[in-house]
C-alpha positions in Angstrom: 58.7 -95.1 77.1 62.0 -93.5 76.3 62.8 -90.1 77.7 62.5 -87.1 75.3 65.6 -85.6 73.8 66.6 -82.4 75.5 68.4 -79.5 73.9 70.2 -76.9 76.1 71.0 -73.7 74.3 71.6 -70.0 74.8 68.6 -67.9 75.4 67.1 -65.5 72.9 67.8 -61.8 72.5 68.2 -59.1 69.8 64.9 -60.3 68.3 66.3 -63.8 67.8 65.4 -67.2 69.3 69.1 -67.5 70.5 72.0 -65.1 70.6 74.6 -67.9 69.9 75.5 -68.9 66.4 75.9 -72.6 67.2 72.7 -72.7 69.2 70.8 -71.0 66.4 72.1 -73.6 63.8 71.0 -76.5 65.9 67.6 -74.9 66.8 66.9 -74.1 63.2 67.8 -77.6 62.0 65.6 -79.1 64.6 62.7 -76.9 63.5 63.3 -77.8 59.8 63.1 -81.6 60.6 60.4 -81.4 63.3 62.6 -83.2 65.8 60.7 -83.6 69.1 63.0 -81.8 71.5 62.5 -80.4 74.9 64.3 -77.1 74.6 65.9 -75.4 77.6 66.9 -71.8 76.7 69.3 -70.8 79.4 71.9 -68.1 80.1 74.1 -70.1 82.4 76.3 -72.7 80.6 77.0 -74.4 83.9 73.4 -75.6 84.0 74.1 -77.6 80.8 74.9 -81.3 81.3 78.2 -80.8 79.4 79.0 -77.3 80.9 78.8 -75.8 77.4 76.0 -74.7 75.0 74.5 -76.0 72.9 74.2 -79.6 74.3 71.9 -82.4 73.6 70.8 -85.1 76.1 69.6 -88.0 74.1 66.7 -90.3 75.0 69.3 -92.8 76.3 70.9 -90.2 78.6 74.0 -89.6 76.4 75.3 -86.0 76.2 76.4 -84.5 72.9 77.9 -81.0 72.8 79.4 -80.3 69.4 76.8 -78.8 66.9 77.7 -81.0 64.0 77.6 -84.1 66.3 74.1 -83.1 67.5 72.9 -82.8 64.0 74.4 -86.1 63.1 72.6 -87.7 66.0 69.3 -86.2 64.9 69.9 -87.7 61.5 70.4 -91.1 63.0 67.1 -90.6 64.8 65.5 -90.2 61.3 65.3 -86.4 61.5 67.3 -85.7 58.3 66.8 -82.5 56.4 69.2 -83.7 53.7 67.3 -86.9 52.9 66.1 -85.9 49.5 69.4 -84.2 48.3 71.2 -85.6 45.3 74.9 -86.5 45.4 75.7 -83.1 43.7 73.7 -81.2 46.2 75.5 -83.1 49.0 78.8 -82.0 47.6 77.6 -78.4 47.3 76.6 -78.5 50.9 80.1 -79.5 52.0 81.6 -76.8 49.8 79.4 -74.0 51.1 79.8 -75.2 54.7 83.6 -74.9 54.3 83.1 -71.5 52.7 81.1 -70.3 55.7 83.7 -71.5 58.2 86.7 -70.0 56.3 85.2 -66.7 55.1 82.2 -65.7 57.2 82.8 -67.2 60.6 86.0 -65.3 61.3 84.3 -61.9 60.6 81.4 -62.8 62.9 83.9 -63.6 65.7 85.7 -60.3 65.0 82.5 -58.3 64.8 80.9 -59.6 68.0 84.0 -60.5 70.2 87.0 -58.5 68.9 85.7 -55.2 67.8 86.0 -53.1 71.0 82.9 -51.0 70.5 80.6 -53.9 69.5 81.9 -56.1 72.3 81.5 -53.5 75.1 78.1 -52.0 73.9 76.4 -55.1 72.6 78.0 -58.5 73.2 79.4 -58.2 76.7 76.4 -56.0 77.7 73.9 -58.8 76.8 75.8 -61.6 78.5 76.6 -59.6 81.6 72.9 -58.7 82.0 71.6 -62.2 81.2 74.0 -64.3 83.2 73.4 -64.8 87.0 75.7 -63.3 89.6 78.6 -64.0 90.0 79.2 -65.6 86.5 78.4 -62.3 84.8 81.6 -60.8 86.3 84.1 -63.2 84.7 82.4 -65.5 82.2 82.0 -63.0 79.3 85.7 -62.2 79.4 86.6 -65.8 79.4 84.3 -66.4 76.4 86.0 -63.5 74.6 89.4 -65.1 75.1 88.0 -68.4 73.8 86.7 -66.7 70.7 90.1 -64.9 70.1 91.8 -68.3 70.2 89.2 -69.7 67.8 89.9 -66.9 65.4 93.6 -67.5 65.6 93.0 -71.2 64.7 90.7 -70.2 61.8 93.2 -67.8 60.4 96.1 -70.1 60.9 99.7 -69.4 59.8 98.5 -67.1 57.0 97.3 -64.5 59.5 98.8 -61.1 58.9 100.7 -59.8 61.9 99.3 -56.3 61.4 95.8 -56.1 62.9 94.6 -53.5 60.4 95.7 -55.7 57.5 94.0 -58.8 59.1 90.7 -56.9 59.6 90.8 -55.6 56.0 91.4 -59.1 54.7 88.7 -60.7 56.8 86.0 -58.2 55.8 87.0 -58.4 52.1 86.6 -62.3 52.2 83.3 -62.0 54.0 81.9 -59.6 51.4 82.9 -61.9 48.6 81.3 -64.8 50.5 78.0 -63.0 51.0 77.9 -62.0 47.3 78.5 -65.6 46.3 75.7 -66.8 48.7 73.3 -64.3 47.2 74.1 -65.4 43.7 73.7 -69.1 44.6 70.4 -68.5 46.3 68.9 -66.4 43.5 65.1 -66.2 43.7 64.7 -69.6 45.5 63.1 -70.0 48.9 66.0 -72.2 50.1 69.3 -73.1 48.6 68.0 -76.4 47.1 64.5 -75.3 46.2 61.3 -75.2 48.2 62.4 -77.3 51.1 65.1 -76.4 53.7 68.3 -78.5 54.2 71.1 -78.5 56.7 73.0 -75.9 54.7 70.0 -73.5 55.2 70.3 -73.9 58.9 73.9 -72.9 59.0 73.6 -70.1 56.4 70.6 -68.7 58.3 72.4 -68.8 61.7 75.4 -66.9 60.3 73.4 -64.3 58.4 70.6 -63.5 60.8 73.0 -62.6 63.7 74.7 -60.0 61.4 71.4 -58.8 60.0 69.3 -58.5 63.2 71.6 -57.1 65.8 72.0 -53.3 66.1 75.8 -52.9 66.0 77.5 -49.5 66.7 80.3 -50.7 64.3 78.5 -52.7 61.6 81.1 -52.8 58.8 79.5 -55.8 57.0 75.9 -55.0 57.8 75.5 -52.5 55.0 76.8 -54.9 52.4 74.4 -57.7 53.7 71.4 -55.4 53.7 72.1 -54.5 50.1 71.7 -58.2 49.2 67.9 -58.2 49.3 67.3 -61.8 48.6 69.5 -62.8 51.6 67.6 -60.4 53.8 64.2 -61.8 52.6 65.6 -65.3 53.1 66.4 -64.7 56.8 63.1 -62.9 57.4 61.2 -65.8 55.8 62.9 -68.5 58.0 62.5 -66.4 61.1 58.8 -65.8 60.6 58.0 -69.3 59.3 60.0 -71.4 61.8 60.2 -69.1 64.8 56.8 -67.2 64.7 56.4 -67.1 68.5 60.0 -66.9 69.8 61.7 -65.0 67.0 61.2 -61.8 68.9 62.1 -63.4 72.2 64.2 -61.2 74.5 65.5 -62.5 77.8 64.4 -60.3 80.7 67.4 -60.6 83.1 66.6 -61.0 86.7 62.9 -60.0 86.2 60.1 -61.4 88.3 57.4 -63.1 86.2 53.9 -61.7 86.4 52.2 -65.0 85.9 52.4 -68.3 87.9 55.8 -69.6 88.8 57.4 -71.6 86.1 59.4 -74.8 86.6 62.6 -72.9 86.2 61.7 -70.2 88.8 62.5 -72.3 92.0 65.9 -73.1 90.6 66.6 -69.5 89.7 65.6 -68.3 93.2 67.8 -70.9 94.8 70.7 -69.8 92.6 70.2 -66.1 93.4 70.0 -66.8 97.2 73.2 -69.0 97.1 75.0 -66.4 95.0 74.1 -63.6 97.5 75.3 -65.8 100.4 78.6 -66.6 98.6 79.1 -62.9 97.9 78.4 -61.9 101.5 80.8 -64.6 102.8 83.5 -63.4 100.4 83.1 -59.8 101.5 83.1 -60.8 105.2 86.2 -62.9 104.7 88.0 -60.0 103.0 87.0 -57.6 105.7 88.3 -59.9 108.5 91.6 -60.6 106.7 92.2 -57.0 105.8 91.5 -55.8 109.4 88.5 -53.7 108.4 86.5 -55.8 110.9 88.1 -57.3 114.0 86.7 -59.7 116.6 87.4 -58.8 120.1 86.3 -60.7 123.2 84.1 -58.5 125.4 85.2 -58.2 129.1 82.5 -59.2 131.6 82.8 -56.0 133.6 81.9 -53.8 130.7 78.2 -53.1 130.1 77.4 -52.0 126.6 75.8 -48.6 126.3 72.6 -47.8 124.5 74.4 -47.0 121.2 76.8 -50.0 121.2 76.6 -52.5 118.4 76.6 -56.3 118.7 79.1 -58.2 116.6 76.4 -59.4 114.2 75.3 -55.9 113.6 78.8 -54.7 113.1 79.5 -57.4 110.5 76.2 -56.5 108.7 77.2 -52.9 108.4 80.6 -53.7 107.1 
């Protein structure tokens, strides 16, 4: 019997099944098609077989990391949400996918990773609390730099040099994109009628992050919340396809009250190793900087009652 397909994705938070846009898109598509996946929701990308999230390990052991490649593989495995679409609807899917990437994705990156207030109070806060030590000290900053580079690629050579002009242009394009999506959806349940397609998975993942997260600087949220059909659309998908984990919030470094899960032994080993690495680093720094020095005790000297052994001295330092 072939091994089950395994999906590794970012954990949930902010009332969502995952905090990551790409992970949300793949998770939603899998739910739409009923693909039998063993899902690992984690907050340490180094535990992924590819070192990135999301990632899919196929039944044959192959590892796929790009979201569109994961969805392509699911289609090859006969889990195709676009099976009943017409050629016209297929063309519309490509057009709207391009619209999302050009007009809405840049603003999402700016909102969560560039806007200083949102990044410090929401984005970095979640990742720093969710990630294990010592990754939480440097990985959120590295992720921010990667998103800045991605935004630069999306904007391309037409990017205004003035940051205020860039921000104004990005948000204007995003508002127009949201309005167009609202008009296209109309009163339908999904973009192509009563059944969801791959376009719905991507639109939902883009919109629900913006809709659900409480942002101190939510410049686009007010416009989205004024488009009631898009809000109802997100709420409908969240309640229908994620009824038990739509409100999932990752409790960082919290001891479970029930029996130990299969992830718990790994988590405990990771915590112990992290603490040991941290202690070793501090001890090495102390020795190199001269805060702690090792001296050979002379045989003639007898330690007094208040003297410390070397081990005790190192512990205190």
